[in-house]
MIBAVO-642650 format. One record per residue (C-alpha): x, y negated, z; residue in one letter. Coordinates in nm, 3 decimals. Layout:
% residues N
<site east="X" north="Y" up="Z" residu="A"/>
...
//
This chain:
% residues 72
<site east="3.239" north="-11.459" up="-5.874" residu="X"/>
<site east="2.986" north="-11.210" up="-6.009" residu="X"/>
<site east="2.759" north="-11.230" up="-5.705" residu="X"/>
<site east="2.719" north="-11.607" up="-5.737" residu="X"/>
<site east="2.691" north="-11.593" up="-6.116" residu="X"/>
<site east="2.389" north="-11.364" up="-6.077" residu="X"/>
<site east="2.242" north="-11.604" up="-5.820" residu="X"/>
<site east="2.261" north="-11.354" up="-5.535" residu="X"/>
<site east="2.350" north="-11.423" up="-5.175" residu="X"/>
<site east="2.676" north="-11.295" up="-5.031" residu="X"/>
<site east="2.701" north="-11.155" up="-4.680" residu="X"/>
<site east="3.051" north="-11.090" up="-4.550" residu="X"/>
<site east="3.200" north="-10.920" up="-4.247" residu="X"/>
<site east="3.529" north="-11.093" up="-4.185" residu="X"/>
<site east="3.764" north="-11.246" up="-3.931" residu="X"/>
<site east="3.683" north="-11.552" up="-3.722" residu="X"/>
<site east="3.926" north="-11.771" up="-3.915" residu="X"/>
<site east="3.853" north="-12.003" up="-4.206" residu="X"/>
<site east="3.929" north="-11.801" up="-4.519" residu="X"/>
<site east="3.816" north="-11.786" up="-4.880" residu="X"/>
<site east="3.565" north="-11.508" up="-4.818" residu="X"/>
<site east="3.400" north="-11.717" up="-4.546" residu="X"/>
<site east="3.381" north="-12.016" up="-4.778" residu="X"/>
<site east="3.222" north="-11.813" up="-5.059" residu="X"/>
<site east="2.971" north="-11.634" up="-4.836" residu="X"/>
<site east="2.620" north="-11.750" up="-4.764" residu="X"/>
<site east="2.617" north="-11.557" up="-4.437" residu="X"/>
<site east="2.919" north="-11.445" up="-4.234" residu="X"/>
<site east="2.900" north="-11.166" up="-3.980" residu="X"/>
<site east="3.178" north="-11.139" up="-3.726" residu="X"/>
<site east="3.295" north="-10.851" up="-3.510" residu="X"/>
<site east="3.540" north="-10.870" up="-3.226" residu="X"/>
<site east="3.728" north="-10.630" up="-3.004" residu="X"/>
<site east="3.944" north="-10.648" up="-2.694" residu="X"/>
<site east="4.196" north="-10.415" up="-2.860" residu="X"/>
<site east="4.485" north="-10.619" up="-2.998" residu="X"/>
<site east="4.715" north="-10.331" up="-3.096" residu="X"/>
<site east="4.571" north="-10.229" up="-3.432" residu="X"/>
<site east="4.891" north="-10.168" up="-3.627" residu="X"/>
<site east="4.875" north="-9.787" up="-3.617" residu="X"/>
<site east="4.515" north="-9.699" up="-3.528" residu="X"/>
<site east="4.236" north="-9.952" up="-3.548" residu="X"/>
<site east="3.945" north="-9.708" up="-3.526" residu="X"/>
<site east="3.806" north="-9.871" up="-3.213" residu="X"/>
<site east="3.830" north="-10.223" up="-3.355" residu="X"/>
<site east="3.646" north="-10.113" up="-3.670" residu="X"/>
<site east="3.356" north="-9.948" up="-3.487" residu="X"/>
<site east="3.162" north="-10.272" up="-3.439" residu="X"/>
<site east="3.209" north="-10.365" up="-3.804" residu="X"/>
<site east="3.088" north="-10.027" up="-3.922" residu="X"/>
<site east="2.779" north="-10.041" up="-3.702" residu="X"/>
<site east="2.691" north="-10.387" up="-3.834" residu="X"/>
<site east="2.742" north="-10.272" up="-4.195" residu="X"/>
<site east="2.535" north="-9.957" up="-4.138" residu="X"/>
<site east="2.245" north="-10.153" up="-3.986" residu="X"/>
<site east="2.259" north="-10.411" up="-4.262" residu="X"/>
<site east="2.245" north="-10.147" up="-4.535" residu="X"/>
<site east="1.963" north="-9.966" up="-4.355" residu="X"/>
<site east="1.745" north="-10.278" up="-4.346" residu="X"/>
<site east="1.827" north="-10.374" up="-4.705" residu="X"/>
<site east="1.725" north="-10.027" up="-4.824" residu="X"/>
<site east="1.411" north="-10.037" up="-4.612" residu="X"/>
<site east="1.311" north="-10.375" up="-4.754" residu="X"/>
<site east="1.377" north="-10.257" up="-5.110" residu="X"/>
<site east="1.173" north="-9.941" up="-5.050" residu="X"/>
<site east="0.881" north="-10.140" up="-4.907" residu="X"/>
<site east="0.883" north="-10.384" up="-5.201" residu="X"/>
<site east="0.884" north="-10.097" up="-5.451" residu="X"/>
<site east="0.601" north="-9.923" up="-5.267" residu="X"/>
<site east="0.387" north="-10.239" up="-5.272" residu="X"/>
<site east="0.431" north="-10.282" up="-5.648" residu="X"/>
<site east="0.310" north="-9.931" up="-5.736" residu="X"/>
//
């Protein structure tokens, strides 16, 4: 895996079961929903995942920006 070959950490957002992505990841983030009927429209069940991903990217960008600012 490219991420591991470059000695980076992998954060995944995945299901609660034991799967290959969970095993490869350094940190697993999980989202759940009460909605079990996701065959045709799973917008509601994805909302939690998207919020977690958005917050994660926000803080990664903020940290990168702060590091770059300190090195100038």
